[in-house]
N, C-alpha and C positions, 0 to 999 in steps of 0.2 A: 262476415267471414266467408260465406259462400261465394259472394261476389268477388272477394279478393282472390280466392282459389281459382275462379273462372278467368279472372284477368291474367293471372300468372300462366294459367293453362293456355289462354288465347295467344300470349306472346310466344310461348314455347312452340305451339303448333304453327304459328306464323313463320317462325324461324325455320322449322322443319320443312314447311312447304317451299319457302324461299330457297333453301339449300338443295332440295331434291328436284325442283322444277326450274324452268327458265324464267320464273317471275322475280321481279325485284321485290325488296322487302316491303315497300309501301303498298304494292298491289297485293302481296300476300296478307298483309294486315287487313286490308279491305275484304279479302276473300273469307277471312276467318273470324271476323267480328261476331260474337255469339248472340245475335239478335239485331234488331234495328235494320232489317233487310231493306225496307223502303228508303231509309235515310242514307244507308251505305251506297245503294245503287244510284240514288240521285246525286250523292257527292262524287261518285266515280264519273258520272256523266259530265259533271261540271268541270272536272280536271282536263278532260280531253285527251290525255295521253295514257289512260289506263285501259286495260283490256276489259271492256264491259261484259263481253260474253263470258269470260272466265269468272269474273266476280259474281255475275248473276247466277252462273251455274252452280258455284260453291254455295251461295246463299240459298238458292231455291232448293238444291239437293238436300241441304240440312233440314229445311222446313218440311220437305216431302218425307224424308226418313222419320222425322219426329212425328208428323201427323199420321204417317202410315203405320208405324211400328209401336209408338207409345200406347195407343189405345189397346193394342193386342197385349202388350206387356202388363197393363194395369187391370185389364178385364178380369172380373171375378176375384180380385185380390183383397176383398174385405171392406169396400166402401159401404158406408151405412147412412149416408145422407140422401134420403129419398126426395126427388123433386116434387114440388107441389104444383099441380096443374090449376092454373088460374083461369078465369072466364073473361070473355071480351066485354068490356064495359066502356062507357064514355070517359070514366076517369083514366082508364088505361090508354085510350086514344089520346087524351090530352097529355098524359105523361110522355108518350112516345113523340108527340109534336114538340114538347119542351126539350126532350132529349136530343131531337134533331137540331133544334136551335142551339143547344149547348155545344153540340159537336161543331156546328158551323162557326160559332164564336171562337171556340178553341182553335179551329183551323185558321181563322182569320188572325188570331193572336200568335200564329206560328208555333203552337205547342206541338211537339212530335206526335204523329198519329192522332191529331186533334179530334177527328170524327169518332174515334174510340174512347180517348181519355176524357173528352168533355162530358158525355153521359156517365162515364165511370165516376168521376169526381162529383157530379151532380147527385147521383143516386147514393153515393157514399155519404154525402152531406145530409141528405134527407133522412137516411137511416140513422145517422148519428144523433140528429136532433129529435128523433123519436116520432117522426111523421109516418102515418100508415101508408105505405107504398103498395099499389095494386100488384098482385102476383101475375107473372107472365104465363100465358098459355104455352103448353108444351109444343104445340105446332109451330110457334115462333122460334123456339129452340131448334126444331128440325129445319126450318127455313134458313136459319143462321148457319147451321152445318152445311146445307146445300150450297149457300152462297160462298162460304169459305172454301169448300171443296172446288167449286167452279173457278174461283179466283186463283187458287194455288195451282190448279191444273193448267190454267192458261199461261202461267209464268214461264213454264219450260217450253221453249220454242225449238223448232227444228234446227236452226243454225247453231244452237248451243250444243248439239250432239256431235258436232264436227271437231271437238276438242281432241287433243292427243290422249292416248291411253293413260299416260302419266298423270295428266290433270284429273281425269275421271277417277283414277285410283286414289289419289291423295284427297280428292273431294270426299270420297267415301271414308277414308281413313280419318280425316279431321272430324267429320260428323260423327263417326263411330266413337272417337275418343271423347267428344263432348257428352254423348248419350251414355257411354260406359261410366264416365266419371260421375255423372248425375245419378246413375243407378247405384254406385257404391256409396255416395254421400247420403243417399236416401236412408240407409240403415243407421247412419249416425243421427240423422234428423229424427228418425223414429225413436231412437233411444233417448235423445234429449227432450223431445216434446210429446212423446207418446202419440204420434200421428199414425194413421193407417198408411199402408204402402202407397195406395193410389194418391192420397193427398200430398205425401211427402215427395213422391217422384214428380208429379205434375207441378209442384211448387219449384223444384230445382231445375228440371230439364230446360235447356235454353231454346224454347220455342217462343212463339208470339203470345202476348197476353190474351188476344182474342181466341186463338186456337186452343190454348191450354185451358182457358175459362170454359169454352164450349165443351171440350172433352171432359173436364171435371164435372160439369152438370150432367153429362150423358152417362158417366160411369158412377155417379152418386158419390163423388168425393166432396170434400168441404170446399166449396167454391170461394168462400170468403178468404180462407187462408191461401189457396192457390193464387187468387187475384192479388192479394197483398204482396206475396213473395215475387210474383211475375211483374207487378207494377214497379216494385223497388228495383228489380233488375233492369227493366226497361228504362227507368230514369237514369240508372248508372250508365247504361250503354249510351243513351242520348246526351247526357250531361258530360261524361268523362271519356268514354272510349271513342266515339265518333269524332269529337273535337281533338282528341289525342292523335288520331290518324291524320286529321287535317293539318295539325301543326307539324307532325313528322314529315308529311309530304312537302310542306313549304320549306322546311329546313333542308331536306334533301335537294330541292331545286336550287336553293341559294348556295 
């Protein structure tokens, strides 16, 4: 139901952006897809007639706002899952090597964001069958935060800042609507499942699975629940929303 709400919201925001700016509706759809940034940008590049700078700016700005403001919004709001600091062992080294192989195989199998989802599915399977998985040292979590921060920071390029004021304004408006809606829905999720605010908000907000998972671990939210919700949303975006945009663009051209 949460994903249905976000799909309806996505279509409404796309229509608003198309009406208020000089973008056609297909480009506005690509700008406002709530997630799947890498897939959307790659798809726009394949089309050849879409404004890559505008689409990239909308997608990157949403991620920047989520990564920049969401940790501030959930900090100190009641998370009670304390991270366990593991030690560096040969078992952990072997597990990391296997995870790297799983990511490579997933990427070769053309699974969306395979380098992330491969290890996710692998470790989920190991946990479900009851195998004892080594605990990750916290310094690896900090390294992951550093790498994610560098990656997102490099996404915003100087040429993207030459957009019109109208595009910049509606990029902020669309991202703000997504975040604000997630904030409101969090209280419904809290009432239904008795989750703390951190876990509920990070589960709903349309950020990346990797970013939200890392933030959840950092603020002591329930990473399992956050990952499950975000993984399901990522699959919805990859399986339904991005193909929907592709089909719509083809029909518009014909």
